[in-house]
C-alpha positions in Angstrom: -34.0 -2.7 31.7 -32.9 0.4 33.5 -31.1 2.8 32.4 -27.6 1.8 34.4 -28.0 -2.2 32.5 -28.3 -0.7 29.5 -25.4 1.2 30.0 -23.4 -1.4 30.8 -24.6 -4.1 28.1 -24.1 -0.6 25.4 -20.3 -0.5 27.2 -20.0 -4.5 26.0 -21.4 -4.5 22.6 -18.9 -1.3 21.2 -16.3 -3.1 23.1 -16.4 -6.0 21.0 -17.2 -3.6 17.6 -13.5 -2.1 18.7 -11.8 -5.2 19.2 -12.9 -6.8 16.1 -14.6 -9.4 17.5 -18.1 -9.1 16.1 -18.1 -8.2 12.3 -19.3 -4.8 11.4 -21.1 -4.3 8.1 -20.2 -2.7 5.0 -17.3 -2.9 6.7 -15.8 -6.6 4.6 -11.4 -7.1 3.9 -10.5 -5.6 0.4 -8.9 -9.1 -0.3 -7.8 -7.8 -3.9 -6.0 -5.0 -2.7 -1.9 -5.3 -3.0 -2.1 -7.7 -5.5 -1.1 -8.1 -9.2 -2.5 -10.6 -11.6 -1.6 -11.6 -14.9 -4.3 -12.8 -17.8 -4.2 -15.9 -18.6 -7.7 -16.5 -20.0 -10.1 -14.2 -21.3 -13.5 -15.2 -22.6 -13.4 -18.9 -22.2 -10.1 -18.7 -25.0 -6.3 -18.4 -24.3 -4.3 -15.2 -24.2 -2.2 -14.4 -27.2 1.2 -15.4 -27.2 2.3 -12.4 -27.6 0.8 -10.4 -25.4 0.7 -9.8 -21.3 -2.1 -8.7 -20.0 -1.9 -7.4 -16.3 -4.2 -6.1 -13.7 -3.2 -5.0 -10.0 -5.0 -3.4 -7.3 -3.5 -0.6 -4.9 -5.7 1.9 -2.6 -8.7 2.1 -4.5 -7.9 2.0 -8.1 -7.0 -1.1 -10.8 -4.7 -0.5 -13.5 -2.6 -2.2 -15.8 -1.8 -2.8 -18.9 -4.4 -4.6 -21.8 -1.8 -5.9 -24.5 -1.7 -2.7 -25.8 -2.2 0.4 -23.4 -2.1 0.8 -20.4 -5.5 1.7 -18.5 -7.0 2.4 -15.1 -10.1 2.4 -13.0 -11.7 2.8 -9.9 -13.2 0.0 -7.9 -15.2 -1.1 -5.3 -15.1 -4.4 -3.4 -17.7 -6.2 -1.0 -17.0 -9.4 0.3 -17.1 -11.0 -3.1 -18.9 -8.6 -4.5 -16.7 -5.6 -6.8 -17.5 -2.9 -8.9 -15.0 -1.6 -11.8 -16.0 2.4 -12.1 -18.0 2.9 -15.6 -15.2 5.1 -16.9 -12.1 3.1 -17.7 -9.4 5.5 -18.2 -6.6 4.2 -21.3 -3.8 5.1 -23.4 -5.0 5.7 -27.3 -1.9 3.2 -28.8 -2.7 1.4 -32.0 -1.6 -2.1 -32.2 -1.9 -5.0 -34.6 -6.1 -6.1 -35.0 -6.1 -9.3 -33.2 -4.2 -7.3 -29.9 -6.8 -4.4 -30.2 -9.4 -6.8 -30.4 -8.5 -8.5 -27.3 -7.7 -5.5 -25.6 -11.7 -3.9 -26.4 -13.5 -7.4 -25.5 -10.7 -7.5 -21.8 -11.8 -4.1 -21.1 -15.1 -5.1 -21.6 -15.2 -8.3 -19.1 -14.1 -5.2 -16.6 -16.9 -3.7 -17.0 -19.1 -6.4 -16.6 -17.4 -7.9 -13.8 -19.7 -8.4 -10.8 -17.9 -11.1 -8.4 -14.4 -12.2 -7.8 -13.0 -15.7 -6.1 -9.2 -16.5 -5.9 -8.2 -19.8 -5.7 -5.3 -20.6 -4.5 -2.4 -17.9 -7.0 -6.0 -17.7 -9.1 -7.9 -15.1 -9.9 -11.1 -15.2 -12.1 -14.0 -12.5 -12.7 -16.8 -13.5 -13.2 -20.3 -11.6 -14.8 -23.5 -11.8 -13.2 -24.7 -15.5 -14.4 -21.3 -16.7 -12.9 -19.4 -17.0 -15.9 -16.4 -17.0 -15.4 -15.1 -13.7 -17.6 -11.0 -13.6 -16.9 -8.6 -15.6 -15.3 -5.5 -14.4 -13.8 -2.4 -16.3 -12.2 -0.9 -14.2 -9.7 2.5 -12.0 -10.8 5.3 -12.1 -8.2 5.9 -8.3 -7.1 9.5 -9.6 -5.4 12.8 -8.5 -7.1 15.1 -11.1 -5.8 16.8 -13.3 -7.7 15.1 -11.6 -11.5 17.1 -10.3 -14.0 16.4 -7.5 -16.3 17.2 -5.3 -19.6 17.1 -2.1 -20.0 14.6 -0.9 -23.1 15.0 3.1 -21.8 16.4 5.4 -19.0 16.2 8.9 -17.8 19.7 10.3 -19.7 19.3 13.9 -16.7 18.2 16.2 -19.7 14.8 15.4 -18.2 14.0 12.6 -20.6 14.0 9.3 -21.2 15.8 7.8 -24.3 15.8 4.3 -25.9 19.3 2.0 -25.2 21.6 2.7 -27.9 21.6 0.6 -30.9 24.3 -2.5 -30.4 24.7 -2.0 -27.1 22.8 -3.9 -23.7 22.0 -2.4 -20.0 21.3 -5.1 -17.8 19.8 -5.2 -13.8 20.6 -8.7 -11.8 19.2 -8.3 -7.8 20.3 -10.8 -5.8 18.8 -12.6 -3.6 21.1 -11.5 -1.0 20.8 -8.0 -1.9 23.3 -7.8 -4.6 22.8 -5.6 -7.3 24.4 -5.7 -10.9 24.8 -6.0 -13.9 26.2 -4.0 -17.7 26.4 -0.7 -18.2 26.7 -1.1 -22.3 30.4 -1.1 -21.5 31.6 -1.9 -17.8 29.6 -3.9 -15.3 28.9 -2.5 -12.2 27.7 -3.9 -8.8 26.1 -2.2 -5.9 23.6 -3.4 -2.6 19.5 -2.8 -2.5 17.4 -3.2 -0.7 13.6 -3.6 -1.8 10.3 -3.8 -0.1 6.7 -2.8 -0.8 7.2 -1.2 -3.7 10.1 1.4 -2.5 13.9 1.0 -3.6 17.1 1.8 -1.7 20.7 0.9 -4.6 23.4 2.0 -2.9 27.0 3.7 -4.3 27.3 2.0 -7.7 30.7 1.0 -8.1 32.5 -0.4 -11.7 34.9 -1.9 -13.8 37.3 0.8 -15.7 37.4 -0.3 -19.7 37.0 2.4 -22.1 35.5 1.0 -25.1 34.8 3.3 -28.6 32.2 1.8 -30.7 29.3 2.5 -30.9 29.3 6.6 -30.4 28.2 7.8 -27.3 28.2 4.1 -25.7 30.4 5.9 -22.7 28.0 8.4 -22.3 24.7 6.6 -22.4 26.2 4.1 -19.8 27.5 7.5 -17.1 23.9 8.6 -17.7 22.0 4.6 -17.3 24.2 4.3 -13.7 23.5 8.0 -12.8 19.7 7.0 -13.6 19.5 3.7 -11.5 21.2 6.6 -8.5 18.0 8.0 -8.4 15.9 5.2 -8.0 13.5 5.5 -5.3 10.5 3.5 -6.0 9.4 0.5 -8.0 6.9 -0.8 -10.2 7.1 -4.8 -11.1 3.6 -5.8 -13.7 4.2 -9.3 -16.1 7.2 -8.5 -17.2 7.9 -5.4 -17.0 9.7 -3.1 -14.0 10.0 0.3 -14.1 11.8 2.7 -11.4 11.6 5.8 -10.7 12.5 8.9 -8.7 11.5 10.3 -5.2 9.4 12.7 -7.6 7.8 9.6 -9.4 10.1 10.8 -12.9 10.9 7.5 -15.1 14.7 6.3 -13.7 14.8 3.4 -15.9 12.4 0.7 -17.8 13.2 -3.4 -18.1 11.5 -6.5 -19.6 12.4 -9.8 -18.1 15.5 -11.9 -18.9 14.9 -14.5 -21.2 
């Protein structure tokens, strides 16, 4: 083949590669990227009823809660093969013994995973011999149509505080873009837009009742509404939701309402 013909062939091959018509070895897509899951089965056994174990894959890292502590690690995917970094980082809270035993078994299962498969809304992590180590169901990250009860909020003084005893702070995200709830004394309403982990809450309006009990309820209300107004990102993980400010500070945390 002369030089001219060789250049033509190379040009055609390059064009096909750029157009995506020829698969490039080593660049198999990561089907796990930007997905969230809730554990339903571990080593062939159902998850403890009082726990929720989650995993999210994002930007080459996986993380979530093991039912007691939060964990994260790097991972790589090549086709159906997955490698989880050996050094899985975790917080160090202590929980009841059965929960801790399950958490340890779960992290060990992650470390032993070599392949995965996705079937519909189910993810299975498998050992080298094909044994199913962990089975998950897909978790929606949408906020539309969900209702939440606050567990903590930023008081505007660089501190996240718990909700006062005897009060309840709530948040509902309507499918029509309305945002509403209870601030402990008064009800509030606003609009919201949320997508891809980012959220924008419009001007918040509230009723004008005054509540004397419990002590500090009105101050809590003001701080809660101000915290909501600062929300710029959100993370939904299982039955938990966090709203954070643009600089990453926690604005408010929630659990899914019954």
